[in-house]
HTML snippet that shows the backbone in 3Dmol.js (N, CA, C, O; Angstrom):
<script src="https://3Dmol.org/build/3Dmol-min.js"></script>
<div id="view" style="width:600px;height:400px;position:relative"></div>
<script>
const pdb = `
ATOM      1  N   MET A   1     -64.384  69.710  80.162  1.00  0.00           N
ATOM      2  CA  MET A   1     -63.919  71.104  78.720  1.00  0.00           C
ATOM      3  C   MET A   1     -64.244  70.498  77.249  1.00  0.00           C
ATOM      4  O   MET A   1     -63.956  69.386  76.806  1.00  0.00           O
ATOM      5  N   LYS A   2     -64.929  71.564  76.635  1.00  0.00           N
ATOM      6  CA  LYS A   2     -64.728  70.909  75.014  1.00  0.00           C
ATOM      7  C   LYS A   2     -63.495  71.879  74.209  1.00  0.00           C
ATOM      8  O   LYS A   2     -63.233  73.061  73.986  1.00  0.00           O
ATOM      9  N   LEU A   3     -62.884  70.320  73.917  1.00  0.00           N
ATOM     10  CA  LEU A   3     -61.620  70.865  72.929  1.00  0.00           C
ATOM     11  C   LEU A   3     -62.361  71.076  71.254  1.00  0.00           C
ATOM     12  O   LEU A   3     -62.908  70.103  70.734  1.00  0.00           O
ATOM     13  N   THR A   4     -62.296  72.518  70.472  1.00  0.00           N
ATOM     14  CA  THR A   4     -62.681  72.048  69.333  1.00  0.00           C
ATOM     15  C   THR A   4     -60.794  72.814  68.244  1.00  0.00           C
ATOM     16  O   THR A   4     -60.138  73.827  68.486  1.00  0.00           O
ATOM     17  N   LEU A   5     -60.637  72.006  67.427  1.00  0.00           N
ATOM     18  CA  LEU A   5     -59.240  71.714  67.037  1.00  0.00           C
ATOM     19  C   LEU A   5     -59.448  72.814  65.869  1.00  0.00           C
ATOM     20  O   LEU A   5     -60.221  72.709  64.917  1.00  0.00           O
ATOM     21  N   ILE A   6     -58.571  73.908  66.163  1.00  0.00           N
ATOM     22  CA  ILE A   6     -58.076  74.699  65.141  1.00  0.00           C
ATOM     23  C   ILE A   6     -57.245  74.531  64.417  1.00  0.00           C
ATOM     24  O   ILE A   6     -57.405  74.961  63.275  1.00  0.00           O
ATOM     25  N   ALA A   7     -55.986  73.826  64.767  1.00  0.00           N
ATOM     26  CA  ALA A   7     -54.521  73.783  63.593  1.00  0.00           C
ATOM     27  C   ALA A   7     -54.306  72.254  64.197  1.00  0.00           C
ATOM     28  O   ALA A   7     -54.749  71.826  65.262  1.00  0.00           O
ATOM     29  N   GLY A   8     -53.701  71.725  63.458  1.00  0.00           N
ATOM     30  CA  GLY A   8     -53.218  70.449  63.261  1.00  0.00           C
ATOM     31  C   GLY A   8     -54.320  69.382  62.848  1.00  0.00           C
ATOM     32  O   GLY A   8     -55.144  69.501  61.941  1.00  0.00           O
ATOM     33  N   GLY A   9     -54.090  67.943  64.020  1.00  0.00           N
ATOM     34  CA  GLY A   9     -54.771  66.977  63.684  1.00  0.00           C
ATOM     35  C   GLY A   9     -54.544  66.242  62.884  1.00  0.00           C
ATOM     36  O   GLY A   9     -53.612  66.364  62.091  1.00  0.00           O
ATOM     37  N   SER A  10     -55.531  65.094  62.917  1.00  0.00           N
ATOM     38  CA  SER A  10     -54.942  63.609  62.385  1.00  0.00           C
ATOM     39  C   SER A  10     -54.072  63.560  61.020  1.00  0.00           C
ATOM     40  O   SER A  10     -54.265  64.223  60.002  1.00  0.00           O
ATOM     41  N   CYS A  11     -53.342  62.865  61.199  1.00  0.00           N
ATOM     42  CA  CYS A  11     -52.127  62.454  59.691  1.00  0.00           C
ATOM     43  C   CYS A  11     -51.676  61.446  59.431  1.00  0.00           C
ATOM     44  O   CYS A  11     -51.509  60.670  60.372  1.00  0.00           O
ATOM     45  N   SER A  12     -51.325  61.058  58.209  1.00  0.00           N
ATOM     46  CA  SER A  12     -50.731  59.795  57.478  1.00  0.00           C
ATOM     47  C   SER A  12     -49.739  59.047  58.177  1.00  0.00           C
ATOM     48  O   SER A  12     -49.706  57.842  57.927  1.00  0.00           O
ATOM     49  N   GLY A  13     -48.696  59.631  59.229  1.00  0.00           N
ATOM     50  CA  GLY A  13     -47.855  59.039  59.994  1.00  0.00           C
ATOM     51  C   GLY A  13     -47.159  58.337  58.602  1.00  0.00           C
ATOM     52  O   GLY A  13     -46.912  57.147  58.405  1.00  0.00           O
ATOM     53  N   ALA A  14     -46.942  59.458  57.750  1.00  0.00           N
ATOM     54  CA  ALA A  14     -46.012  58.999  56.593  1.00  0.00           C
ATOM     55  C   ALA A  14     -44.558  58.217  57.416  1.00  0.00           C
ATOM     56  O   ALA A  14     -43.972  57.303  56.836  1.00  0.00           O
ATOM     57  N   GLY A  15     -44.118  58.683  58.733  1.00  0.00           N
ATOM     58  CA  GLY A  15     -42.917  58.216  58.458  1.00  0.00           C
ATOM     59  C   GLY A  15     -41.796  59.643  58.575  1.00  0.00           C
ATOM     60  O   GLY A  15     -40.608  59.426  58.811  1.00  0.00           O
ATOM     61  N   ASN A  16     -42.179  60.718  58.433  1.00  0.00           N
ATOM     62  CA  ASN A  16     -41.048  61.846  58.350  1.00  0.00           C
ATOM     63  C   ASN A  16     -40.819  62.446  59.655  1.00  0.00           C
ATOM     64  O   ASN A  16     -40.468  63.616  59.500  1.00  0.00           O
ATOM     65  N   GLY A  17     -40.888  62.057  61.063  1.00  0.00           N
ATOM     66  CA  GLY A  17     -40.258  61.946  62.090  1.00  0.00           C
ATOM     67  C   GLY A  17     -41.725  62.843  63.008  1.00  0.00           C
ATOM     68  O   GLY A  17     -41.781  62.596  64.213  1.00  0.00           O
ATOM     69  N   ASP A  18     -42.447  63.484  62.628  1.00  0.00           N
ATOM     70  CA  ASP A  18     -43.504  64.067  62.834  1.00  0.00           C
ATOM     71  C   ASP A  18     -44.478  63.779  63.675  1.00  0.00           C
ATOM     72  O   ASP A  18     -44.859  64.234  64.754  1.00  0.00           O
ATOM     73  N   CYS A  19     -44.978  62.487  62.592  1.00  0.00           N
ATOM     74  CA  CYS A  19     -46.112  62.126  63.267  1.00  0.00           C
ATOM     75  C   CYS A  19     -46.373  60.820  63.166  1.00  0.00           C
ATOM     76  O   CYS A  19     -47.439  60.512  62.633  1.00  0.00           O
ATOM     77  N   ASP A  20     -45.384  59.651  63.695  1.00  0.00           N
ATOM     78  CA  ASP A  20     -44.970  58.790  63.591  1.00  0.00           C
ATOM     79  C   ASP A  20     -46.324  57.764  64.217  1.00  0.00           C
ATOM     80  O   ASP A  20     -46.323  56.577  63.891  1.00  0.00           O
ATOM     81  N   SER A  21     -47.409  58.287  65.089  1.00  0.00           N
ATOM     82  CA  SER A  21     -48.720  57.911  65.729  1.00  0.00           C
ATOM     83  C   SER A  21     -49.503  58.035  64.824  1.00  0.00           C
ATOM     84  O   SER A  21     -50.492  57.356  65.098  1.00  0.00           O
ATOM     85  N   GLY A  22     -49.638  58.625  63.702  1.00  0.00           N
ATOM     86  CA  GLY A  22     -50.676  58.925  62.854  1.00  0.00           C
ATOM     87  C   GLY A  22     -51.368  60.283  64.218  1.00  0.00           C
ATOM     88  O   GLY A  22     -52.585  60.110  64.278  1.00  0.00           O
ATOM     89  N   ASP A  23     -51.166  60.816  64.669  1.00  0.00           N
ATOM     90  CA  ASP A  23     -51.633  61.863  65.378  1.00  0.00           C
ATOM     91  C   ASP A  23     -50.804  63.150  65.244  1.00  0.00           C
ATOM     92  O   ASP A  23     -49.735  62.985  65.831  1.00  0.00           O
ATOM     93  N   CYS A  24     -50.881  64.164  64.783  1.00  0.00           N
ATOM     94  CA  CYS A  24     -49.798  65.041  64.493  1.00  0.00           C
ATOM     95  C   CYS A  24     -49.832  66.514  65.745  1.00  0.00           C
ATOM     96  O   CYS A  24     -50.864  66.852  66.326  1.00  0.00           O
ATOM     97  N   PRO A  25     -49.167  66.849  65.837  1.00  0.00           N
ATOM     98  CA  PRO A  25     -49.109  67.766  66.915  1.00  0.00           C
ATOM     99  C   PRO A  25     -50.414  68.963  67.135  1.00  0.00           C
ATOM    100  O   PRO A  25     -50.060  69.710  66.223  1.00  0.00           O
ATOM    101  N   SER A  26     -51.565  69.590  67.670  1.00  0.00           N
ATOM    102  CA  SER A  26     -52.719  70.066  67.388  1.00  0.00           C
ATOM    103  C   SER A  26     -52.688  71.101  68.326  1.00  0.00           C
ATOM    104  O   SER A  26     -51.995  71.016  69.340  1.00  0.00           O
ATOM    105  N   VAL A  27     -53.620  72.403  67.981  1.00  0.00           N
ATOM    106  CA  VAL A  27     -54.050  73.896  68.550  1.00  0.00           C
ATOM    107  C   VAL A  27     -55.689  73.285  68.571  1.00  0.00           C
ATOM    108  O   VAL A  27     -56.433  72.802  67.717  1.00  0.00           O
ATOM    109  N   PHE A  28     -55.799  73.593  70.040  1.00  0.00           N
ATOM    110  CA  PHE A  28     -57.217  73.295  70.345  1.00  0.00           C
ATOM    111  C   PHE A  28     -58.106  74.901  70.956  1.00  0.00           C
ATOM    112  O   PHE A  28     -57.236  75.718  71.259  1.00  0.00           O
ATOM    113  N   ALA A  29     -58.819  75.185  71.067  1.00  0.00           N
ATOM    114  CA  ALA A  29     -59.857  76.401  71.310  1.00  0.00           C
ATOM    115  C   ALA A  29     -60.327  75.234  72.483  1.00  0.00           C
ATOM    116  O   ALA A  29     -60.499  74.030  72.294  1.00  0.00           O
ATOM    117  N   THR A  30     -60.488  76.086  73.884  1.00  0.00           N
ATOM    118  CA  THR A  30     -61.634  75.393  74.684  1.00  0.00           C
ATOM    119  C   THR A  30     -62.786  76.177  74.748  1.00  0.00           C
ATOM    120  O   THR A  30     -62.994  77.328  74.365  1.00  0.00           O
ATOM    121  N   ASP A  31     -63.643  75.187  75.411  1.00  0.00           N
ATOM    122  CA  ASP A  31     -65.373  76.279  75.851  1.00  0.00           C
ATOM    123  C   ASP A  31     -65.171  77.106  77.096  1.00  0.00           C
ATOM    124  O   ASP A  31     -66.218  77.469  77.633  1.00  0.00           O
ATOM    125  N   ARG A  32     -63.727  77.586  77.827  1.00  0.00           N
ATOM    126  CA  ARG A  32     -63.611  77.963  78.676  1.00  0.00           C
ATOM    127  C   ARG A  32     -62.270  79.667  78.175  1.00  0.00           C
ATOM    128  O   ARG A  32     -61.573  80.458  78.810  1.00  0.00           O
ATOM    129  N   GLY A  33     -62.510  79.479  77.144  1.00  0.00           N
ATOM    130  CA  GLY A  33     -61.364  81.116  76.166  1.00  0.00           C
ATOM    131  C   GLY A  33     -60.191  80.786  76.318  1.00  0.00           C
ATOM    132  O   GLY A  33     -59.460  81.773  76.411  1.00  0.00           O
ATOM    133  N   THR A  34     -59.395  79.317  76.423  1.00  0.00           N
ATOM    134  CA  THR A  34     -58.113  79.287  76.055  1.00  0.00           C
ATOM    135  C   THR A  34     -57.426  78.377  75.199  1.00  0.00           C
ATOM    136  O   THR A  34     -58.012  78.025  74.175  1.00  0.00           O
ATOM    137  N   ILE A  35     -56.771  78.122  75.337  1.00  0.00           N
ATOM    138  CA  ILE A  35     -55.634  77.603  74.043  1.00  0.00           C
ATOM    139  C   ILE A  35     -55.353  76.116  75.086  1.00  0.00           C
ATOM    140  O   ILE A  35     -55.189  76.130  76.306  1.00  0.00           O
ATOM    141  N   ALA A  36     -55.359  75.207  74.409  1.00  0.00           N
ATOM    142  CA  ALA A  36     -54.723  73.782  74.220  1.00  0.00           C
ATOM    143  C   ALA A  36     -53.702  73.442  73.587  1.00  0.00           C
ATOM    144  O   ALA A  36     -53.729  74.007  72.494  1.00  0.00           O
ATOM    145  N   VAL A  37     -52.405  72.524  73.751  1.00  0.00           N
ATOM    146  CA  VAL A  37     -51.497  72.256  72.695  1.00  0.00           C
ATOM    147  C   VAL A  37     -51.618  70.879  72.773  1.00  0.00           C
ATOM    148  O   VAL A  37     -52.041  70.466  73.853  1.00  0.00           O
ATOM    149  N   GLN A  38     -51.322  69.926  71.787  1.00  0.00           N
ATOM    150  CA  GLN A  38     -50.785  68.627  72.162  1.00  0.00           C
ATOM    151  C   GLN A  38     -49.588  68.363  71.320  1.00  0.00           C
ATOM    152  O   GLN A  38     -49.804  68.751  70.172  1.00  0.00           O
ATOM    153  N   GLY A  39     -48.642  67.949  71.438  1.00  0.00           N
ATOM    154  CA  GLY A  39     -47.172  68.055  71.373  1.00  0.00           C
ATOM    155  C   GLY A  39     -46.453  66.786  71.713  1.00  0.00           C
ATOM    156  O   GLY A  39     -47.075  65.734  71.860  1.00  0.00           O
ATOM    157  N   HIS A  40     -45.046  66.876  71.852  1.00  0.00           N
ATOM    158  CA  HIS A  40     -44.285  66.376  71.499  1.00  0.00           C
ATOM    159  C   HIS A  40     -43.786  66.419  73.053  1.00  0.00           C
ATOM    160  O   HIS A  40     -43.482  67.597  73.240  1.00  0.00           O
ATOM    161  N   ASP A  41     -43.597  65.801  74.059  1.00  0.00           N
ATOM    162  CA  ASP A  41     -43.086  65.686  75.362  1.00  0.00           C
ATOM    163  C   ASP A  41     -41.712  66.345  75.253  1.00  0.00           C
ATOM    164  O   ASP A  41     -40.884  65.876  74.472  1.00  0.00           O
ATOM    165  N   VAL A  42     -41.377  67.646  76.170  1.00  0.00           N
ATOM    166  CA  VAL A  42     -40.518  68.355  76.493  1.00  0.00           C
ATOM    167  C   VAL A  42     -39.780  68.086  77.655  1.00  0.00           C
ATOM    168  O   VAL A  42     -40.363  68.228  78.730  1.00  0.00           O
ATOM    169  N   ASP A  43     -38.161  67.585  77.641  1.00  0.00           N
ATOM    170  CA  ASP A  43     -38.068  67.359  78.625  1.00  0.00           C
ATOM    171  C   ASP A  43     -37.542  68.601  79.976  1.00  0.00           C
ATOM    172  O   ASP A  43     -36.360  68.916  80.112  1.00  0.00           O
ATOM    173  N   HIS A  44     -38.423  69.045  80.669  1.00  0.00           N
ATOM    174  CA  HIS A  44     -38.319  70.201  81.001  1.00  0.00           C
ATOM    175  C   HIS A  44     -39.118  70.520  82.479  1.00  0.00           C
ATOM    176  O   HIS A  44     -40.320  70.788  82.469  1.00  0.00           O
ATOM    177  N   GLU A  45     -38.422  70.472  83.611  1.00  0.00           N
ATOM    178  CA  GLU A  45     -39.174  70.779  85.091  1.00  0.00           C
ATOM    179  C   GLU A  45     -40.679  71.457  85.018  1.00  0.00           C
ATOM    180  O   GLU A  45     -40.645  72.429  84.264  1.00  0.00           O
ATOM    181  N   THR A  46     -41.850  71.253  85.522  1.00  0.00           N
ATOM    182  CA  THR A  46     -43.061  71.846  85.341  1.00  0.00           C
ATOM    183  C   THR A  46     -43.188  71.926  86.635  1.00  0.00           C
ATOM    184  O   THR A  46     -42.453  71.306  87.405  1.00  0.00           O
ATOM    185  N   PRO A  47     -44.350  72.873  87.092  1.00  0.00           N
ATOM    186  CA  PRO A  47     -44.963  72.606  88.424  1.00  0.00           C
ATOM    187  C   PRO A  47     -46.089  71.527  87.972  1.00  0.00           C
ATOM    188  O   PRO A  47     -46.673  71.231  86.930  1.00  0.00           O
ATOM    189  N   GLU A  48     -46.073  71.114  89.282  1.00  0.00           N
ATOM    190  CA  GLU A  48     -47.606  69.361  89.535  1.00  0.00           C
ATOM    191  C   GLU A  48     -48.519  70.114  88.648  1.00  0.00           C
ATOM    192  O   GLU A  48     -48.393  71.338  88.693  1.00  0.00           O
ATOM    193  N   GLY A  49     -49.596  69.529  87.687  1.00  0.00           N
ATOM    194  CA  GLY A  49     -50.306  69.808  87.248  1.00  0.00           C
ATOM    195  C   GLY A  49     -50.395  70.288  85.780  1.00  0.00           C
ATOM    196  O   GLY A  49     -51.241  70.044  84.920  1.00  0.00           O
ATOM    197  N   GLU A  50     -49.128  71.143  85.741  1.00  0.00           N
ATOM    198  CA  GLU A  50     -48.521  71.663  84.650  1.00  0.00           C
ATOM    199  C   GLU A  50     -47.482  70.956  83.652  1.00  0.00           C
ATOM    200  O   GLU A  50     -46.504  70.391  84.142  1.00  0.00           O
ATOM    201  N   SER A  51     -47.657  70.975  82.366  1.00  0.00           N
ATOM    202  CA  SER A  51     -46.385  70.080  81.285  1.00  0.00           C
ATOM    203  C   SER A  51     -46.233  71.065  80.022  1.00  0.00           C
ATOM    204  O   SER A  51     -46.776  72.116  79.682  1.00  0.00           O
ATOM    205  N   MET A  52     -45.433  70.393  79.593  1.00  0.00           N
ATOM    206  CA  MET A  52     -44.697  71.449  78.451  1.00  0.00           C
ATOM    207  C   MET A  52     -44.690  70.881  77.206  1.00  0.00           C
ATOM    208  O   MET A  52     -44.364  69.695  77.157  1.00  0.00           O
ATOM    209  N   VAL A  53     -44.924  71.347  76.360  1.00  0.00           N
ATOM    210  CA  VAL A  53     -45.151  70.155  75.003  1.00  0.00           C
ATOM    211  C   VAL A  53     -44.717  71.018  73.765  1.00  0.00           C
ATOM    212  O   VAL A  53     -45.083  72.193  73.758  1.00  0.00           O
ATOM    213  N   GLU A  54     -43.911  70.505  72.635  1.00  0.00           N
ATOM    214  CA  GLU A  54     -43.110  71.555  71.470  1.00  0.00           C
ATOM    215  C   GLU A  54     -44.438  71.393  70.500  1.00  0.00           C
ATOM    216  O   GLU A  54     -45.422  70.707  70.779  1.00  0.00           O
ATOM    217  N   ILE A  55     -44.292  72.005  69.560  1.00  0.00           N
ATOM    218  CA  ILE A  55     -45.382  71.766  68.556  1.00  0.00           C
ATOM    219  C   ILE A  55     -44.727  73.067  66.950  1.00  0.00           C
ATOM    220  O   ILE A  55     -44.408  74.226  67.215  1.00  0.00           O
ATOM    221  N   PRO A  56     -44.682  72.645  65.818  1.00  0.00           N
ATOM    222  CA  PRO A  56     -44.339  73.076  65.201  1.00  0.00           C
ATOM    223  C   PRO A  56     -44.780  74.709  65.282  1.00  0.00           C
ATOM    224  O   PRO A  56     -45.805  75.073  65.858  1.00  0.00           O
ATOM    225  N   GLN A  57     -43.920  75.553  64.670  1.00  0.00           N
ATOM    226  CA  GLN A  57     -44.098  77.440  64.204  1.00  0.00           C
ATOM    227  C   GLN A  57     -45.139  77.220  63.447  1.00  0.00           C
ATOM    228  O   GLN A  57     -46.158  77.897  63.580  1.00  0.00           O
ATOM    229  N   GLU A  58     -45.063  76.480  62.764  1.00  0.00           N
ATOM    230  CA  GLU A  58     -46.424  76.665  61.735  1.00  0.00           C
ATOM    231  C   GLU A  58     -47.603  76.489  62.086  1.00  0.00           C
ATOM    232  O   GLU A  58     -48.547  77.129  61.622  1.00  0.00           O
ATOM    233  N   LEU A  59     -47.700  75.539  63.006  1.00  0.00           N
ATOM    234  CA  LEU A  59     -48.842  75.269  63.865  1.00  0.00           C
ATOM    235  C   LEU A  59     -49.562  76.452  64.632  1.00  0.00           C
ATOM    236  O   LEU A  59     -50.773  76.640  64.748  1.00  0.00           O
ATOM    237  N   LEU A  60     -48.640  77.109  65.066  1.00  0.00           N
ATOM    238  CA  LEU A  60     -49.757  78.093  65.954  1.00  0.00           C
ATOM    239  C   LEU A  60     -49.623  79.636  65.083  1.00  0.00           C
ATOM    240  O   LEU A  60     -50.185  80.667  65.453  1.00  0.00           O
ATOM    241  N   ARG A  61     -48.618  79.495  63.677  1.00  0.00           N
ATOM    242  CA  ARG A  61     -49.616  80.168  62.716  1.00  0.00           C
ATOM    243  C   ARG A  61     -50.986  80.231  62.610  1.00  0.00           C
ATOM    244  O   ARG A  61     -51.867  81.080  62.747  1.00  0.00           O
ATOM    245  N   GLU A  62     -50.900  79.204  62.358  1.00  0.00           N
ATOM    246  CA  GLU A  62     -52.538  78.424  61.584  1.00  0.00           C
ATOM    247  C   GLU A  62     -53.144  78.777  62.870  1.00  0.00           C
ATOM    248  O   GLU A  62     -53.779  79.819  62.704  1.00  0.00           O
ATOM    249  N   ALA A  63     -53.235  78.325  64.195  1.00  0.00           N
ATOM    250  CA  ALA A  63     -54.127  78.411  65.106  1.00  0.00           C
ATOM    251  C   ALA A  63     -54.616  80.305  64.970  1.00  0.00           C
ATOM    252  O   ALA A  63     -55.761  80.745  65.075  1.00  0.00           O
ATOM    253  N   ALA A  64     -53.709  80.881  64.789  1.00  0.00           N
ATOM    254  CA  ALA A  64     -53.503  82.522  65.070  1.00  0.00           C
ATOM    255  C   ALA A  64     -54.676  82.991  63.907  1.00  0.00           C
ATOM    256  O   ALA A  64     -55.783  83.518  64.018  1.00  0.00           O
ATOM    257  N   ARG A  65     -53.975  82.591  62.897  1.00  0.00           N
ATOM    258  CA  ARG A  65     -54.803  82.832  61.822  1.00  0.00           C
ATOM    259  C   ARG A  65     -56.494  82.367  61.698  1.00  0.00           C
ATOM    260  O   ARG A  65     -57.390  82.881  61.028  1.00  0.00           O
ATOM    261  N   VAL A  66     -56.514  81.466  62.407  1.00  0.00           N
ATOM    262  CA  VAL A  66     -58.091  80.766  62.343  1.00  0.00           C
ATOM    263  C   VAL A  66     -58.781  81.384  63.492  1.00  0.00           C
ATOM    264  O   VAL A  66     -59.983  81.118  63.518  1.00  0.00           O
ATOM    265  N   LEU A  67     -58.231  82.352  64.722  1.00  0.00           N
ATOM    266  CA  LEU A  67     -58.652  83.046  65.518  1.00  0.00           C
ATOM    267  C   LEU A  67     -58.658  84.193  64.963  1.00  0.00           C
ATOM    268  O   LEU A  67     -59.062  85.073  65.723  1.00  0.00           O
ATOM    269  N   GLY A  68     -58.335  84.583  63.809  1.00  0.00           N
ATOM    270  CA  GLY A  68     -57.858  85.965  63.738  1.00  0.00           C
ATOM    271  C   GLY A  68     -57.257  86.724  64.090  1.00  0.00           C
ATOM    272  O   GLY A  68     -57.598  87.888  63.877  1.00  0.00           O
ATOM    273  N   TRP A  69     -56.121  86.445  64.772  1.00  0.00           N
ATOM    274  CA  TRP A  69     -55.434  87.166  65.644  1.00  0.00           C
ATOM    275  C   TRP A  69     -54.367  88.018  64.508  1.00  0.00           C
ATOM    276  O   TRP A  69     -53.535  88.822  64.928  1.00  0.00           O
TER     277      TRP A  69
END
`;
const viewer = $3Dmol.createViewer("view");
viewer.addModel(pdb, "pdb");
viewer.setStyle({}, {cartoon: {color: "spectrum"}});
viewer.zoomTo();
viewer.render();
</script>
């Protein structure tokens, strides 16, 4: 699957609690017409093969704007 970054991405890791590893939560468009998100793990049980991540609201707004929604 090909991922195209549409919001978020690498950051400085300035220690503000959001991006301590140098990679910020991100939103990607896939070549299958879907959206993929990278974020912080959320402690919530999901079906096998699925996971749940947490991303800032501003990131989702930015992704929607880029997609023209």
